[in-house]
C-alpha positions in Angstrom: -27.3 -35.9 -7.8 -25.7 -39.2 -8.8 -22.4 -39.9 -7.6 -20.4 -39.6 -10.7 -21.5 -36.1 -11.1 -20.8 -35.7 -7.7 -17.1 -36.8 -7.6 -16.7 -34.8 -11.1 -17.8 -31.6 -9.0 -15.6 -32.3 -5.9 -12.5 -33.1 -8.1 -13.1 -29.6 -10.0 -13.1 -27.7 -6.7 -10.1 -29.5 -5.8 -8.3 -28.5 -9.0 -9.6 -25.0 -8.9 -8.3 -24.8 -5.4 -4.9 -26.1 -6.6 -4.8 -23.4 -9.3 -5.5 -20.8 -6.8 -2.7 -22.0 -4.7 -0.3 -21.8 -7.2 -1.3 -18.1 -8.4 -0.8 -17.5 -4.7 2.6 -19.2 -4.6 3.4 -17.3 -8.0 2.3 -13.9 -6.6 4.3 -14.5 -3.4 7.6 -15.1 -5.4 7.3 -11.7 -7.4 9.5 -9.3 -5.7 8.0 -6.0 -4.2 10.0 -3.3 -2.3 10.0 -5.4 0.7 12.6 -8.1 1.4 10.4 -11.6 2.4 11.7 -15.3 2.2 9.1 -16.4 -0.1 10.5 -14.4 -3.0 13.2 -17.0 -3.1 10.9 -20.0 -3.1 11.6 -20.8 -7.0 15.2 -20.4 -7.1 17.1 -23.3 -7.7 20.8 -23.9 -6.5 23.2 -26.4 -8.3 23.9 -28.4 -5.1 26.7 -31.0 -6.0 25.2 -31.5 -9.6 21.6 -31.5 -8.3 19.2 -28.5 -8.6 18.0 -28.0 -5.2 15.3 -25.0 -4.0 17.4 -22.5 -2.2 14.7 -23.1 0.8 16.3 -26.4 1.7 20.0 -25.0 1.7 19.6 -22.0 4.1 18.0 -20.1 6.3 16.4 -16.8 6.0 16.3 -13.8 8.1 14.7 -10.3 7.2 16.5 -7.4 9.1 14.6 -4.6 7.7 12.4 -4.0 5.0 15.0 -4.0 2.3 17.8 -6.5 3.9 17.9 -10.4 4.0 20.6 -12.3 5.4 20.8 -15.9 3.9 22.7 -18.3 6.0 23.7 -21.6 4.2 23.2 -24.9 6.3 26.3 -26.0 4.3 29.3 -23.5 3.5 29.9 -25.8 0.2 26.5 -24.2 -1.1 27.3 -20.6 -0.6 28.8 -20.2 -4.2 26.1 -21.8 -5.7 23.5 -19.7 -3.6 25.3 -16.6 -4.5 25.3 -17.4 -8.4 21.6 -18.5 -8.1 20.9 -14.9 -6.6 22.9 -12.9 -9.2 21.2 -15.0 -12.2 17.9 -14.8 -10.9 15.5 -12.4 -12.6 14.9 -10.6 -8.8 17.6 -8.0 -9.9 19.7 -8.5 -6.7 23.5 -8.0 -6.1 24.4 -10.5 -2.9 27.5 -9.9 -0.7 29.1 -12.5 0.9 31.0 -12.4 3.9 32.3 -15.7 4.4 29.5 -17.1 6.9 26.5 -15.5 5.3 25.2 -13.9 2.2 23.5 -10.4 2.7 21.1 -8.9 0.4 20.3 -5.1 0.2 17.3 -4.6 -2.0 17.6 -1.8 -4.2 14.3 0.4 -4.5 12.0 -0.5 -7.4 11.8 2.1 -10.2 8.3 3.0 -11.6 9.4 0.9 -14.6 10.2 -2.2 -12.7 6.9 -2.0 -11.1 5.1 -1.7 -14.1 6.7 -4.9 -15.2 6.2 -6.8 -12.1 2.6 -5.8 -12.2 2.5 -7.1 -15.8 4.1 -10.2 -14.7 1.7 -10.7 -11.6 -1.4 -10.0 -14.1 0.0 -12.6 -16.5 0.1 -15.3 -13.8 -3.4 -14.2 -12.6 -4.6 -14.9 -15.9 -2.9 -18.0 -16.2 -4.8 -19.2 -12.9 -7.9 -18.2 -14.2 -7.3 -20.0 -17.7 -6.7 -23.1 -15.5 -9.8 -22.6 -13.4 -11.9 -22.2 -16.8 -10.4 -25.3 -18.2 -11.4 -27.2 -15.3 -14.7 -25.9 -15.7 -14.9 -26.8 -19.2 -13.8 -30.5 -18.8 -16.2 -30.9 -15.8 -19.2 -29.3 -18.1 -18.1 -31.8 -20.7 -18.5 -34.4 -18.2 -21.9 -33.4 -17.2 -23.2 -32.9 -20.7 -21.8 -36.6 -21.7 -23.9 -38.0 -18.7 -27.0 -36.1 -19.4 -26.7 -37.1 -23.2 -26.1 -41.0 -22.2 -29.0 -40.9 -20.1 -27.2 -41.3 -16.6 -28.7 -38.2 -15.3 -31.8 -36.2 -15.9 -31.7 -32.8 -17.6 -32.7 -30.8 -14.6 -29.8 -32.5 -12.6 -27.6 -31.6 -15.4 -28.7 -28.1 -15.3 -28.3 -27.9 -11.6 -24.7 -29.1 -11.7 -23.8 -26.8 -14.5 -24.9 -23.8 -12.2 -23.0 -25.5 -9.2 -20.1 -25.6 -11.4 -20.4 -22.0 -12.7 -20.6 -20.6 -9.3 -17.4 -22.6 -8.1 -15.9 -21.0 -11.1 -16.9 -17.7 -10.1 -15.8 -18.2 -6.5 -12.1 -19.2 -7.6 -11.9 -16.7 -10.4 -12.7 -13.9 -7.8 -10.2 -15.5 -5.6 -7.4 -15.1 -7.9 -8.7 -11.5 -8.7 -8.4 -10.6 -5.2 -4.9 -11.9 -4.9 -3.8 -10.3 -7.9 -5.6 -7.0 -6.3 -3.5 -7.4 -3.4 -0.2 -8.1 -5.1 -1.0 -4.9 -7.4 -1.5 -2.9 -4.4 1.8 -4.2 -2.6 3.7 -3.4 -5.8 2.5 0.2 -6.2 3.2 0.9 -2.5 6.5 3.1 -2.4 
């Protein structure tokens, strides 16, 4: 196999892996009936004029399945964190005791669960589209190499089969992540 094609396949695998990782992160940020720190990973707080990830401003403690205690490292960030939580799409109502912010997560309604499943499916589909876009770009590279005579047709066919196998592997992994998230959301 030519070095250029090997590099293209390795690059494709790397990009597909990144798409899967983004899907995992996105799924983790979707709220379920359980409290977990990852659900706050995408929230940004206005901290002295700069949008700062909440994870960098506070520590998170999960006391039970539905209670989270957020302790800011800097008490000056307290109001910004509270505001970010209220304005988020997580549907939370934080309470501030002056030292920490306590969040008691309400039970998810059936409608809210369906909304979150729909959101998870959208994020899963976005990841699959990313994987397929990488496949298409790599297939174009292989086709061009065959057309230009850089590699033979047999090698091109083998490379295309390898890309198809990679694509199937990553799409299946995205489906698995989605299936786990749906099961988690349906759990009462």
